[in-house]
C-alpha positions as a printed NumPy array, in Angstrom:
array([[  0.   ,   0.   ,   0.   ],
       [  0.961,   3.671,  -0.274],
       [  2.325,   4.706,   3.097],
       [  2.889,   8.431,   2.669],
       [  3.043,  11.083,  -0.034],
       [  5.042,  14.311,  -0.338],
       [  4.961,  16.9  ,  -3.132],
       [  7.854,  19.345,  -3.544],
       [  9.187,  21.942,  -5.957],
       [ 12.193,  20.663,  -7.916],
       [ 14.017,  24.003,  -8.161],
       [ 14.648,  24.355,  -4.424],
       [ 13.104,  21.3  ,  -2.731],
       [ 10.348,  23.403,  -1.12 ],
       [  7.608,  21.041,   0.17 ],
       [  4.278,  22.091,  -1.326],
       [  1.865,  19.47 ,   0.023],
       [  1.863,  16.154,   1.872],
       [ -0.469,  13.476,   3.125],
       [ -1.675,  13.876,   6.688],
       [ -0.638,  10.488,   8.089],
       [ -1.941,   8.825,  11.225],
       [  0.217,   8.541,  14.335],
       [  1.413,   5.006,  13.601],
       [  2.45 ,   5.797,  10.011],
       [  4.104,   9.006,  11.175],
       [  6.179,   7.045,  13.682],
       [  7.106,   4.217,  11.292],
       [  7.899,   6.445,   8.303],
       [  9.576,   9.442,   9.934],
       [ 13.044,   8.242,   8.903],
       [ 11.913,   7.623,   5.329],
       [ 10.37 ,  11.082,   5.17 ],
       [ 13.743,  12.512,   6.143],
       [ 15.248,  10.515,   3.282],
       [ 12.611,  11.955,   0.954],
       [ 13.639,  15.489,   1.94 ],
       [ 17.276,  14.588,   1.233],
       [ 16.221,  13.339,  -2.21 ],
       [ 14.442,  16.63 ,  -2.928],
       [ 17.681,  18.501,  -2.209],
       [ 19.529,  16.396,  -4.788],
       [ 16.978,  16.686,  -7.596],
       [ 17.489,  19.004, -10.55 ],
       [ 15.672,  19.599, -13.815],
       [ 18.112,  17.079, -15.36 ],
       [ 17.324,  14.26 , -12.907],
       [ 15.608,  11.071, -14.047],
       [ 11.913,  11.931, -14.546],
       [ 10.832,   8.69 , -12.849],
       [ 12.765,   6.705, -10.281],
       [ 12.308,   4.012,  -7.633],
       [ 14.655,   4.121,  -4.647],
       [ 15.105,   1.08 ,  -2.405],
       [ 15.285,   1.705,   1.326],
       [ 14.883,  -1.24 ,   3.676],
       [ 11.337,  -2.661,   3.501],
       [ 10.122,   0.276,   1.407],
       [ 10.434,   1.886,  -1.992],
       [ 10.405,   5.637,  -2.489],
       [  8.93 ,   6.22 ,  -5.938],
       [  9.055,   9.679,  -7.444],
       [  7.745,  11.351, -10.586],
       [  8.949,  14.722, -11.926],
       [  6.361,  16.725, -13.823],
       [  6.514,  20.401, -14.848],
       [  8.935,  21.42 , -12.118],
       [  7.233,  19.453,  -9.344],
       [  8.282,  16.186,  -7.683],
       [  5.571,  13.757,  -6.574],
       [  6.94 ,  11.144,  -4.166],
       [  5.273,   8.254,  -2.38 ],
       [  6.628,   5.783,   0.147],
       [  5.326,   2.273,  -0.528],
       [  5.844,  -1.218,   0.809],
       [  8.156,  -3.257,  -1.401],
       [  5.299,  -5.595,  -2.345],
       [  3.187,  -2.772,  -3.782],
       [  3.253,  -2.934,  -7.623],
       [  5.423,  -0.233,  -9.188],
       [  2.919,   0.291, -11.996],
       [  0.234,   1.185,  -9.481],
       [  2.61 ,   3.478,  -7.584],
       [  3.392,   5.481, -10.723],
       [ -0.248,   5.428, -11.826],
       [ -1.087,   6.92 ,  -8.419],
       [  1.57 ,   9.616,  -8.846],
       [  0.296,  10.347, -12.361],
       [ -3.182,  11.059, -11.001],
       [ -1.783,  13.349,  -8.33 ],
       [  0.318,  15.207, -10.898],
       [ -2.628,  15.835, -13.215],
       [ -4.896,  17.119, -10.454],
       [ -2.204,  19.178,  -8.716],
       [ -1.192,  20.896, -11.954],
       [ -4.817,  21.703, -12.744],
       [ -5.359,  23.154,  -9.262],
       [ -2.07 ,  24.912,  -8.524],
       [  0.125,  24.787, -11.635],
       [  0.088,  28.549, -12.082],
       [  1.22 ,  29.198,  -8.5  ],
       [  4.055,  26.694,  -8.108],
       [  6.792,  29.032,  -9.362],
       [  5.992,  31.929,  -7.006],
       [  8.983,  32.968,  -4.901],
       [  6.713,  33.964,  -2.016],
       [  5.392,  30.433,  -1.433],
       [  5.735,  29.091,   2.1  ],
       [  6.308,  25.413,   2.946],
       [  3.176,  23.283,   2.502],
       [  1.32 ,  26.175,   0.888],
       [ -1.065,  23.683,  -0.75 ],
       [ -1.692,  21.433,   2.226],
       [ -5.412,  21.388,   1.303],
       [ -4.438,  19.077,  -1.539],
       [ -4.314,  16.346,   1.13 ],
       [ -8.056,  15.875,   0.581],
       [ -7.397,  14.652,  -2.956],
       [ -4.33 ,  12.664,  -1.835],
       [ -6.368,  10.765,   0.774],
       [ -9.219,  10.078,  -1.636],
       [ -6.839,   8.782,  -4.309],
       [ -4.759,   6.789,  -1.843],
       [ -7.862,   4.916,  -0.654],
       [ -8.563,   3.883,  -4.247],
       [ -5.044,   2.415,  -4.528],
       [ -4.991,   0.95 ,  -1.014],
       [ -5.545,  -2.648,  -2.107],
       [ -3.702,  -3.625,  -5.262],
       [ -5.944,  -6.696,  -5.655],
       [ -9.206,  -4.819,  -6.225],
       [-10.78 ,  -5.195,  -9.648],
       [-10.232,  -1.519, -10.403],
       [ -6.531,  -1.684,  -9.595],
       [ -6.076,  -4.961, -11.432],
       [ -7.577,  -3.241, -14.467],
       [ -5.134,  -0.356, -14.028],
       [ -2.246,  -2.82 , -13.971],
       [ -3.448,  -4.431, -17.195],
       [ -4.234,  -1.168, -18.974],
       [ -1.072,   0.687, -18.032],
       [  1.345,   0.178, -20.912],
       [  4.256,   1.696, -19.016],
       [  7.317,  -0.57 , -18.945],
       [  8.406,  -0.257, -15.322],
       [ 11.602,  -2.174, -16.038],
       [ 12.805,   0.949, -17.835],
       [ 12.348,   3.096, -14.731],
       [ 15.597,   3.767, -12.931],
       [ 16.059,   1.922,  -9.642],
       [ 18.576,   3.175,  -7.095],
       [ 19.705,   2.209,  -3.63 ],
       [ 19.112,   4.819,  -0.929],
       [ 22.535,   4.351,   0.626],
       [ 24.261,   4.858,  -2.722],
       [ 22.102,   7.867,  -3.527],
       [ 22.604,   9.689,  -0.245],
       [ 26.082,   8.621,   0.819],
       [ 28.06 ,   7.656,  -2.245],
       [ 26.571,  10.582,  -4.123],
       [ 27.559,  12.848,  -1.251],
       [ 31.065,  11.391,  -1.269],
       [ 31.38 ,  12.075,  -4.976],
       [ 30.235,  15.63 ,  -4.396],
       [ 32.804,  16.056,  -1.645],
       [ 35.534,  14.541,  -3.835],
       [ 34.615,  16.887,  -6.664],
       [ 34.731,  19.866,  -4.309],
       [ 38.071,  18.709,  -2.902],
       [ 39.472,  18.247,  -6.412],
       [ 38.404,  21.763,  -7.391],
       [ 39.936,  23.152,  -4.225],
       [ 43.232,  21.33 ,  -4.815],
       [ 43.354,  22.603,  -8.391],
       [ 42.794,  26.184,  -7.24 ],
       [ 45.409,  25.853,  -4.524],
       [ 47.871,  24.356,  -7.026],
       [ 47.421,  27.328,  -9.352],
       [ 47.87 ,  29.712,  -6.43 ],
       [ 51.031,  27.849,  -5.386],
       [ 52.513,  28.164,  -8.889],
       [ 51.812,  31.902,  -8.931],
       [ 53.341,  32.341,  -5.466],
       [ 56.39 ,  30.272,  -6.454],
       [ 56.92 ,  32.389,  -9.584],
       [ 56.647,  35.6  ,  -7.556],
       [ 59.101,  34.295,  -4.945],
       [ 61.605,  33.341,  -7.653],
       [ 61.459,  36.845,  -9.107],
       [ 61.843,  38.39 ,  -5.66 ],
       [ 64.797,  36.07 ,  -5.003],
       [ 66.526,  37.09 ,  -8.23 ],
       [ 65.99 ,  40.741,  -7.412],
       [ 67.409,  40.261,  -3.923],
       [ 70.401,  38.34 ,  -5.261],
       [ 71.295,  40.411,  -8.327],
       [ 69.429,  43.646,  -7.678],
       [ 72.429,  45.548,  -6.303],
       [ 74.717,  44.39 ,  -9.125],
       [ 72.062,  45.277, -11.692],
       [ 71.661,  48.731, -10.115],
       [ 75.475,  49.316, -10.155],
       [ 75.712,  48.153, -13.78 ],
       [ 72.808,  50.395, -14.762],
       [ 74.398,  53.373, -12.975],
       [ 77.758,  52.706, -14.686],
       [ 76.104,  52.476, -18.125],
       [ 74.23 ,  55.699, -17.448],
       [ 77.475,  57.363, -16.418],
       [ 79.165,  56.207, -19.639],
       [ 76.204,  57.444, -21.676],
       [ 76.364,  60.873, -20.059],
       [ 80.139,  61.107, -20.503],
       [ 79.85 ,  60.24 , -24.187],
       [ 77.033,  62.747, -24.712],
       [ 78.853,  65.572, -22.908],
       [ 82.328,  65.022, -24.355]])
């Protein structure tokens, strides 16, 4: 079954709406909701438009549509086709209701919390994957779920973070290397000036003296 649902803006991860879960679900899924928020922070317009992320006994399925991420936390046994069909329905209704407001900079977190009414109604329809209606959805949906990217939560959150840190460290080392080369070049010039500066000044003074003598006499 669908355990919880969160809707967020892709550009900045701002949560726009979410399902109002009961106390038991809130307690059991609190850690997975934190993972969902971490996923929102990593998403960009170039991210996979549909993805299933494994995390313990659950899957976090998300769908990107017109700058909005629709994510649901489901038990592993819940059919992926139904999960994405559920997210499709949410996306269509949410865009019809709030599509023109999503991009506003003044939006506050959970600005469209009233959308929970539609979330709850739709979630009840998908609650039992064995109902005739849902079996029909499974048969009618032509989507090939094997083509949807599947990731592991640990890899996504930790290995991805490590790669980001390595990239940042590499950039920092490159910048520091360039700075070192510039400093080394400057020190070499200063060293040459300190070593031969006096001799160069004497030679220049002597040549100037000769030039003046020749010009005068």
